[in-house]
GUMIVO-246631 format. One record per residue (C-alpha): residue in one letter; y, x, z. Coordinates in steps of 0.25 Angstrom, whole numbers, m for minus. Each point is the difference from the previous one (the first is absolute). Layout:
<sites>
<site residu="A" v="Y" u="X" w="Z"/>
...
</sites>
This chain:
<sites>
<site residu="M" v="m20" u="288" w="187"/>
<site residu="F" v="5" u="m3" w="m16"/>
<site residu="F" v="m13" u="4" w="m4"/>
<site residu="L" v="m6" u="m11" w="8"/>
<site residu="L" v="12" u="m10" w="m5"/>
<site residu="L" v="m3" u="3" w="m14"/>
<site residu="L" v="m15" u="m1" w="2"/>
<site residu="G" v="1" u="m13" w="8"/>
<site residu="I" v="11" u="m5" w="m13"/>
<site residu="L" v="m12" u="4" w="m9"/>
<site residu="L" v="m11" u="m8" w="8"/>
<site residu="A" v="8" u="m12" w="0"/>
<site residu="W" v="3" u="1" w="m15"/>
<site residu="L" v="m15" u="1" w="m3"/>
<site residu="S" v="m5" u="m11" w="11"/>
<site residu="S" v="11" u="m11" w="m6"/>
<site residu="R" v="m4" u="6" w="m15"/>
<site residu="I" v="m17" u="m3" w="2"/>
<site residu="L" v="3" u="m10" w="9"/>
<site residu="Y" v="11" u="m9" w="m9"/>
<site residu="K" v="m11" u="4" w="m13"/>
<site residu="N" v="m11" u="m6" w="6"/>
<site residu="Y" v="7" u="m12" w="7"/>
<site residu="W" v="13" u="m4" w="m5"/>
<site residu="N" v="m4" u="m13" w="m7"/>
<site residu="K" v="m9" u="m4" w="9"/>
<site residu="G" v="3" u="m14" w="6"/>
<site residu="L" v="12" u="0" w="m11"/>
<site residu="S" v="3" u="m14" w="m8"/>
<site residu="V" v="11" u="m1" w="m10"/>
<site residu="R" v="1" u="m14" w="m5"/>
<site residu="I" v="9" u="m6" w="m10"/>
<site residu="E" v="2" u="m15" w="m3"/>
<site residu="F" v="9" u="m9" w="m4"/>
<site residu="T" v="4" u="m11" w="9"/>
<site residu="E" v="m2" u="m12" w="m11"/>
<site residu="R" v="m9" u="m3" w="m12"/>
<site residu="C" v="10" u="m6" w="m8"/>
<site residu="L" v="15" u="m2" w="m2"/>
<site residu="Y" v="9" u="m3" w="m11"/>
<site residu="E" v="7" u="8" w="m10"/>
<site residu="G" v="14" u="5" w="9"/>
<site residu="E" v="m7" u="m2" w="13"/>
<site residu="R" v="m1" u="9" w="13"/>
<site residu="S" v="m11" u="2" w="6"/>
<site residu="A" v="m5" u="14" w="8"/>
<site residu="M" v="m12" u="10" w="m1"/>
<site residu="R" v="m6" u="3" w="15"/>
<site residu="E" v="m4" u="15" w="2"/>
<site residu="T" v="m8" u="1" w="13"/>
<site residu="V" v="m5" u="15" w="4"/>
<site residu="I" v="m9" u="2" w="12"/>
<site residu="N" v="m5" u="11" w="5"/>
<site residu="D" v="m11" u="m5" w="10"/>
<site residu="K" v="m4" u="16" w="7"/>
<site residu="I" v="6" u="9" w="12"/>
<site residu="L" v="4" u="10" w="m11"/>
<site residu="P" v="15" u="m2" w="m3"/>
<site residu="L" v="5" u="1" w="m14"/>
<site residu="P" v="14" u="8" w="0"/>
<site residu="A" v="3" u="m5" w="m13"/>
<site residu="L" v="m7" u="m9" w="m11"/>
<site residu="E" v="5" u="m3" w="m13"/>
<site residu="V" v="m5" u="m13" w="m7"/>
<site residu="R" v="3" u="m2" w="m16"/>
<site residu="F" v="m3" u="m12" w="m9"/>
<site residu="S" v="5" u="m4" w="m14"/>
<site residu="S" v="3" u="m13" w="m4"/>
<site residu="N" v="7" u="m7" w="m11"/>
<site residu="R" v="13" u="2" w="m3"/>
<site residu="N" v="3" u="m15" w="m1"/>
<site residu="L" v="m2" u="m1" w="16"/>
<site residu="E" v="14" u="5" w="4"/>
<site residu="F" v="0" u="5" w="14"/>
<site residu="L" v="13" u="m5" w="8"/>
<site residu="N" v="8" u="6" w="11"/>
<site residu="E" v="m8" u="12" w="8"/>
<site residu="A" v="m12" u="m3" w="m8"/>
<site residu="R" v="8" u="7" w="m13"/>
<site residu="A" v="1" u="14" w="10"/>
<site residu="N" v="m11" u="10" w="m6"/>
<site residu="T" v="m3" u="m7" w="m13"/>
<site residu="N" v="m1" u="7" w="m14"/>
<site residu="A" v="3" u="m11" w="m11"/>
<site residu="T" v="m6" u="5" w="m13"/>
<site residu="D" v="m11" u="m7" w="m8"/>
<site residu="N" v="m6" u="m5" w="13"/>
<site residu="C" v="8" u="m1" w="13"/>
<site residu="Y" v="m6" u="11" w="9"/>
<site residu="K" v="0" u="m2" w="15"/>
<site residu="R" v="1" u="11" w="12"/>
<site residu="D" v="m2" u="m3" w="14"/>
<site residu="V" v="1" u="9" w="13"/>
<site residu="F" v="m7" u="m2" w="12"/>
<site residu="S" v="m3" u="6" w="12"/>
<site residu="F" v="m10" u="m3" w="11"/>
<site residu="L" v="m4" u="1" w="13"/>
<site residu="F" v="m16" u="m4" w="5"/>
<site residu="H" v="m5" u="m14" w="m4"/>
<site residu="Q" v="12" u="m4" w="m5"/>
<site residu="K" v="4" u="m10" w="m11"/>
<site residu="I" v="13" u="0" w="m8"/>
<site residu="E" v="3" u="m12" w="m10"/>
<site residu="R" v="10" u="m2" w="m10"/>
<site residu="T" v="8" u="m10" w="m8"/>
<site residu="L" v="5" u="3" w="m14"/>
<site residu="P" v="7" u="m12" w="m7"/>
<site residu="F" v="1" u="0" w="m13"/>
<site residu="T" v="5" u="m11" w="m13"/>
<site residu="A" v="m8" u="m3" w="m10"/>
<site residu="G" v="7" u="3" w="m12"/>
<site residu="K" v="m10" u="m6" w="m12"/>
<site residu="R" v="m10" u="m8" w="0"/>
<site residu="G" v="m15" u="8" w="1"/>
<site residu="F" v="m13" u="2" w="8"/>
<site residu="Y" v="2" u="15" w="8"/>
<site residu="Q" v="m8" u="6" w="7"/>
<site residu="I" v="m3" u="14" w="8"/>
<site residu="Y" v="m12" u="5" w="m1"/>
<site residu="E" v="2" u="11" w="9"/>
<site residu="V" v="6" u="7" w="11"/>
<site residu="T" v="0" u="18" w="3"/>
<site residu="A" v="4" u="4" w="14"/>
<site residu="I" v="3" u="14" w="1"/>
<site residu="G" v="m1" u="6" w="16"/>
<site residu="Y" v="6" u="12" w="6"/>
<site residu="D" v="m4" u="8" w="12"/>
<site residu="F" v="12" u="3" w="12"/>
<site residu="F" v="2" u="14" w="m11"/>
<site residu="F" v="2" u="m9" w="m12"/>
<site residu="R" v="m6" u="13" w="m8"/>
<site residu="S" v="m9" u="m9" w="m9"/>
<site residu="G" v="m4" u="m15" w="m3"/>
<site residu="Y" v="m12" u="m7" w="1"/>
<site residu="Y" v="m1" u="m12" w="m10"/>
<site residu="A" v="m8" u="m13" w="1"/>
<site residu="D" v="0" u="m10" w="m11"/>
<site residu="F" v="m3" u="m16" w="6"/>
<site residu="P" v="m2" u="m9" w="m11"/>
<site residu="S" v="8" u="m13" w="0"/>
<site residu="R" v="m4" u="m14" w="m6"/>
<site residu="T" v="14" u="m8" w="2"/>
<site residu="F" v="7" u="m8" w="m12"/>
<site residu="L" v="11" u="m8" w="m2"/>
<site residu="Y" v="3" u="m11" w="m11"/>
<site residu="V" v="14" u="m2" w="m5"/>
<site residu="Y" v="1" u="m14" w="m4"/>
<site residu="P" v="10" u="m4" w="m11"/>
<site residu="R" v="12" u="m4" w="2"/>
<site residu="Q" v="4" u="m13" w="2"/>
<site residu="A" v="9" u="m6" w="m10"/>
<site residu="D" v="12" u="m9" w="5"/>
<site residu="T" v="m7" u="m14" w="4"/>
<site residu="R" v="13" u="m8" w="m7"/>
<site residu="R" v="m3" u="6" w="m11"/>
<site residu="I" v="m14" u="m2" w="0"/>
<site residu="A" v="1" u="m14" w="4"/>
<site residu="V" v="7" u="m1" w="m12"/>
<site residu="L" v="m13" u="7" w="m9"/>
<site residu="C" v="m8" u="m9" w="6"/>
<site residu="R" v="7" u="m12" w="m5"/>
<site residu="A" v="1" u="3" w="m14"/>
<site residu="I" v="m16" u="3" w="m2"/>
<site residu="S" v="m2" u="m16" w="4"/>
<site residu="G" v="16" u="m4" w="m6"/>
<site residu="S" v="m1" u="m9" w="15"/>
<site residu="A" v="0" u="8" w="14"/>
<site residu="L" v="m13" u="6" w="m2"/>
<site residu="A" v="m8" u="m14" w="m7"/>
<site residu="R" v="m4" u="m3" w="15"/>
<site residu="S" v="m11" u="m11" w="m6"/>
<site residu="R" v="m6" u="13" w="m5"/>
<site residu="L" v="3" u="10" w="10"/>
<site residu="L" v="m2" u="m7" w="15"/>
<site residu="P" v="m12" u="m3" w="5"/>
<site residu="D" v="m7" u="m14" w="m2"/>
<site residu="P" v="3" u="m7" w="10"/>
<site residu="F" v="m14" u="m8" w="m2"/>
<site residu="E" v="m10" u="11" w="m3"/>
<site residu="F" v="m3" u="4" w="14"/>
<site residu="S" v="m10" u="12" w="1"/>
<site residu="G" v="m1" u="2" w="13"/>
<site residu="I" v="5" u="7" w="15"/>
<site residu="R" v="3" u="14" w="2"/>
<site residu="E" v="10" u="7" w="9"/>
<site residu="Y" v="15" u="m3" w="0"/>
<site residu="R" v="9" u="10" w="m6"/>
<site residu="R" v="15" u="1" w="2"/>
<site residu="E" v="6" u="m4" w="m13"/>
<site residu="D" v="m10" u="m14" w="0"/>
<site residu="P" v="7" u="m12" w="0"/>
<site residu="V" v="0" u="m6" w="16"/>
<site residu="N" v="m5" u="m14" w="m6"/>
<site residu="H" v="m12" u="6" w="m5"/>
<site residu="I" v="m6" u="5" w="16"/>
<site residu="N" v="m13" u="m8" w="1"/>
<site residu="W" v="3" u="m4" w="16"/>
<site residu="K" v="m14" u="m4" w="3"/>
<site residu="A" v="m6" u="13" w="m5"/>
<site residu="S" v="11" u="8" w="7"/>
<site residu="A" v="m6" u="m6" w="13"/>
<site residu="R" v="m14" u="2" w="m1"/>
<site residu="T" v="3" u="15" w="m4"/>
<site residu="G" v="12" u="4" w="9"/>
<site residu="E" v="6" u="6" w="m14"/>
<site residu="L" v="10" u="m6" w="m9"/>
<site residu="M" v="m8" u="m7" w="m11"/>
<site residu="T" v="7" u="m5" w="m14"/>
<site residu="N" v="m7" u="m9" w="m11"/>
<site residu="Q" v="0" u="11" w="m14"/>
<site residu="F" v="0" u="m8" w="m12"/>
<site residu="D" v="m1" u="5" w="m14"/>
<site residu="S" v="7" u="m3" w="m15"/>
<site residu="T" v="m7" u="m10" w="m7"/>
<site residu="T" v="8" u="8" w="m13"/>
<site residu="D" v="m6" u="12" w="m6"/>
<site residu="I" v="7" u="13" w="m2"/>
<site residu="R" v="10" u="0" w="m9"/>
<site residu="L" v="8" u="12" w="2"/>
<site residu="T" v="m2" u="14" w="m4"/>
<site residu="L" v="10" u="10" w="3"/>
<site residu="I" v="0" u="13" w="m8"/>
<site residu="F" v="7" u="13" w="2"/>
<site residu="D" v="3" u="12" w="m9"/>
<site residu="M" v="m2" u="14" w="9"/>
<site residu="E" v="3" u="8" w="m15"/>
<site residu="D" v="9" u="9" w="m1"/>
<site residu="Q" v="m6" u="10" w="m9"/>
<site residu="L" v="13" u="5" w="m9"/>
<site residu="I" v="7" u="13" w="1"/>
<site residu="L" v="12" u="m7" w="7"/>
<site residu="K" v="m7" u="m6" w="12"/>
<site residu="Y" v="7" u="m12" w="7"/>
<site residu="G" v="m6" u="2" w="14"/>
<site residu="D" v="9" u="m10" w="7"/>
<site residu="L" v="m3" u="m11" w="m10"/>
<site residu="V" v="m14" u="1" w="4"/>
<site residu="E" v="2" u="0" w="15"/>
<site residu="E" v="7" u="m11" w="m3"/>
<site residu="T" v="m12" u="m9" w="m8"/>
<site residu="I" v="m9" u="4" w="12"/>
<site residu="R" v="10" u="m5" w="11"/>
<site residu="I" v="1" u="m12" w="m7"/>
<site residu="A" v="m15" u="m4" w="m3"/>
<site residu="S" v="0" u="3" w="15"/>
<site residu="S" v="9" u="m9" w="5"/>
<site residu="L" v="m2" u="m11" w="m9"/>
<site residu="S" v="m15" u="2" w="4"/>
<site residu="A" v="3" u="m2" w="13"/>
<site residu="R" v="9" u="m13" w="m2"/>
<site residu="L" v="m10" u="m5" w="m9"/>
<site residu="A" v="m11" u="1" w="10"/>
<site residu="K" v="8" u="m5" w="12"/>
<site residu="S" v="2" u="m14" w="m8"/>
<site residu="R" v="m15" u="m1" w="0"/>
<site residu="M" v="0" u="4" w="m15"/>
<site residu="S" v="m13" u="6" w="m6"/>
<site residu="F" v="2" u="11" w="m10"/>
<site residu="R" v="m4" u="10" w="m12"/>
<site residu="I" v="6" u="15" w="3"/>
<site residu="I" v="m4" u="10" w="m12"/>
<site residu="S" v="8" u="12" w="m5"/>
<site residu="N" v="m3" u="12" w="m10"/>
<site residu="A" v="0" u="9" w="12"/>
<site residu="V" v="m14" u="6" w="7"/>
<site residu="N" v="m8" u="m8" w="8"/>
<site residu="V" v="m1" u="7" w="12"/>
<site residu="H" v="m9" u="m11" w="10"/>
<site residu="G" v="m9" u="6" w="9"/>
<site residu="S" v="6" u="15" w="0"/>
<site residu="A" v="7" u="m2" w="13"/>
<site residu="P" v="m3" u="2" w="14"/>
<site residu="D" v="0" u="m13" w="2"/>
<site residu="A" v="m1" u="m7" w="m10"/>
<site residu="R" v="m9" u="m11" w="m3"/>
<site residu="N" v="m6" u="m6" w="m14"/>
<site residu="F" v="11" u="m8" w="m6"/>
<site residu="H" v="m4" u="m13" w="m6"/>
<site residu="A" v="2" u="3" w="m14"/>
<site residu="E" v="m2" u="m4" w="m15"/>
<site residu="T" v="m12" u="9" w="1"/>
<site residu="T" v="m8" u="6" w="10"/>
<site residu="Q" v="0" u="15" w="1"/>
<site residu="T" v="m8" u="10" w="6"/>
<site residu="A" v="9" u="11" w="9"/>
<site residu="A" v="m5" u="10" w="m13"/>
<site residu="D" v="6" u="m10" w="m9"/>
<site residu="T" v="15" u="0" w="7"/>
<site residu="A" v="2" u="14" w="m1"/>
<site residu="P" v="12" u="3" w="m7"/>
<site residu="A" v="m7" u="8" w="m12"/>
<site residu="A" v="m6" u="m13" w="m3"/>
<site residu="K" v="13" u="m5" w="m5"/>
<site residu="I" v="m4" u="m14" w="4"/>
<site residu="P" v="12" u="m10" w="0"/>
<site residu="F" v="5" u="m5" w="14"/>
<site residu="S" v="m4" u="m15" w="2"/>
<site residu="M" v="m1" u="m9" w="12"/>
<site residu="T" v="0" u="m14" w="3"/>
<site residu="V" v="10" u="m3" w="12"/>
<site residu="N" v="m5" u="m14" w="8"/>
<site residu="A" v="11" u="m5" w="8"/>
<site residu="E" v="m3" u="9" w="13"/>
<site residu="S" v="10" u="10" w="5"/>
<site residu="R" v="m11" u="11" w="2"/>
<site residu="D" v="m1" u="m2" w="m16"/>
<site residu="I" v="13" u="6" w="0"/>
<site residu="T" v="m3" u="10" w="10"/>
<site residu="F" v="m12" u="6" w="m8"/>
<site residu="L" v="12" u="m2" w="m13"/>
<site residu="N" v="8" u="9" w="5"/>
<site residu="Q" v="m9" u="12" w="4"/>
<site residu="A" v="m3" u="2" w="m15"/>
<site residu="L" v="13" u="m2" w="m6"/>
<site residu="A" v="5" u="11" w="12"/>
<site residu="R" v="m11" u="9" w="m9"/>
<site residu="M" v="4" u="m3" w="m14"/>
<site residu="D" v="4" u="11" w="m9"/>
<site residu="S" v="8" u="m2" w="m11"/>
<site residu="T" v="m5" u="12" w="m7"/>
<site residu="N" v="m15" u="m6" w="2"/>
<site residu="I" v="m1" u="m12" w="m9"/>
<site residu="A" v="m11" u="m6" w="m6"/>
<site residu="L" v="4" u="m6" w="m12"/>
<site residu="E" v="13" u="m4" w="m9"/>
<site residu="M" v="4" u="m14" w="5"/>
<site residu="E" v="0" u="m4" w="m16"/>
<site residu="T" v="m16" u="1" w="2"/>
<site residu="L" v="1" u="m5" w="15"/>
<site residu="L" v="8" u="m13" w="m7"/>
<site residu="G" v="m9" u="m1" w="m11"/>
<site residu="E" v="m13" u="0" w="8"/>
<site residu="E" v="8" u="m14" w="9"/>
<site residu="A" v="4" u="m5" w="m14"/>
<site residu="V" v="m15" u="1" w="m4"/>
<site residu="L" v="m4" u="m9" w="12"/>
<site residu="K" v="8" u="m12" w="m5"/>
<site residu="K" v="6" u="m8" w="11"/>
<site residu="S" v="9" u="m11" w="m3"/>
<site residu="G" v="8" u="m7" w="13"/>
<site residu="H" v="2" u="15" w="6"/>
<site residu="T" v="13" u="7" w="6"/>
<site residu="Y" v="1" u="15" w="m2"/>
<site residu="V" v="10" u="11" w="8"/>
<site residu="F" v="2" u="10" w="m9"/>
<site residu="I" v="6" u="12" w="8"/>
<site residu="S" v="4" u="11" w="m8"/>
<site residu="K" v="11" u="9" w="m2"/>
<site residu="N" v="m4" u="4" w="m15"/>
<site residu="R" v="4" u="m10" w="m12"/>
<site residu="E" v="m5" u="6" w="m13"/>
<site residu="D" v="m3" u="m11" w="m10"/>
<site residu="T" v="m16" u="2" w="0"/>
<site residu="L" v="1" u="m6" w="14"/>
<site residu="L" v="9" u="m12" w="m4"/>
<site residu="Q" v="m9" u="m2" w="m10"/>
<site residu="S" v="m12" u="m1" w="10"/>
<site residu="L" v="8" u="m9" w="10"/>
<site residu="R" v="0" u="m10" w="m13"/>
<site residu="R" v="m14" u="m1" w="m1"/>
<site residu="L" v="0" u="m4" w="15"/>
<site residu="A" v="12" u="m8" w="m3"/>
<site residu="K" v="m9" u="m9" w="m12"/>
<site residu="A" v="m12" u="m5" w="7"/>
<site residu="N" v="10" u="m8" w="7"/>
<site residu="N" v="2" u="10" w="14"/>
<site residu="E" v="14" u="2" w="5"/>
<site residu="V" v="3" u="15" w="2"/>
<site residu="L" v="12" u="5" w="9"/>
<site residu="W" v="5" u="14" w="m4"/>
<site residu="V" v="6" u="6" w="10"/>
<site residu="L" v="8" u="13" w="m3"/>
<site residu="P" v="5" u="11" w="9"/>
<site residu="I" v="12" u="8" w="m5"/>
<site residu="R" v="10" u="7" w="5"/>
<site residu="P" v="15" u="m6" w="m1"/>
<site residu="A" v="4" u="9" w="m11"/>
<site residu="D" v="m10" u="m5" w="m9"/>
<site residu="A" v="2" u="m15" w="3"/>
<site residu="A" v="12" u="m1" w="m12"/>
<site residu="L" v="m9" u="8" w="m8"/>
<site residu="L" v="m11" u="m13" w="m2"/>
<site residu="T" v="3" u="m11" w="m9"/>
<site residu="S" v="m4" u="m14" w="1"/>
<site residu="F" v="m14" u="m3" w="1"/>
<site residu="N" v="m6" u="m14" w="m5"/>
<site residu="E" v="m13" u="1" w="0"/>
<site residu="P" v="m8" u="m15" w="m2"/>
<site residu="G" v="m8" u="0" w="14"/>
<site residu="I" v="4" u="14" w="5"/>
<site residu="K" v="12" u="1" w="11"/>
<site residu="R" v="4" u="11" w="3"/>
<site residu="I" v="9" u="4" w="13"/>
<site residu="L" v="7" u="13" w="1"/>
<site residu="W" v="m2" u="7" w="13"/>
<site residu="E" v="11" u="11" w="3"/>
<site residu="I" v="m2" u="10" w="11"/>
</sites>
């Protein structure tokens, strides 16, 4: 009797091993995806973990492993079974009967701007005897943009007023009401008095009159990503990007078109959902590879859609990957010999060579506004600033 019992156990073990070795991942689906495609730095979102065992063979234990960037900080129960080193390594355990689906939500906080992807998920299955695991990898194509955190709107409003000297120079920043250019679908930010009621009645959708400004682009934003010294100021570089993003959104909302350039590497076109930006120079996908060291340049038209793609580019910029020195970029701008132009220069760096380059721009009858992000302790170390055509604004973080 005892021998038969041992024989039965042995046969069950062999049968289980053969069965699970050949069929454990049949009908098995493992998927990790971000519930949103984009959010702002500091906001909360979640990952959705979906596992399906679509077969009659149960899985007593299934271990799911994946890694994500450590800047995405898991919250509450999602923090269990995580190990944060260079990345954040997550491990979850499931138990399945036949034809069963389990879905879990993993909340997290986006601690830093960036472009985050999860490339692969690993599943490890066990039979009833838990003697050995069976491995399978499932590709993942999910990604997330974390945009720069938006600066205080009151501080940005002060900065906007400083650009023109009087409430964003309404005559230049607002669309010309006499330049009618067509009809388009109504957006929430459009003025109600621009609604075309006849076109709305005809189409069954709210339609609005579209106007174009009769003025040329006379504003260029320049932001400096360089942080190449031994002593790093990453917090000031991040604040530079936040100012550039927030100011751009404010200007676009005011219906203003402008250029925005930087010494950061151009990252147009290399993200899954990025489009070809309306840049100063047309580039192919090969041209836009980081190795090409092409400086960032983009024209932002008075449309919220352009701000979306600008924020995507800002999310993916790297201060350790600079296309050229800022003095060179300013020199190239000075060669264009623009006059009557407004330049907004955002940079934590304050070397004499930078000031000399800004002087060249100001001497051509241009207005230069230098936004200088600083730490509070450094404010007392700065001397008074008096340069013709250049206005400096200290931005404490």
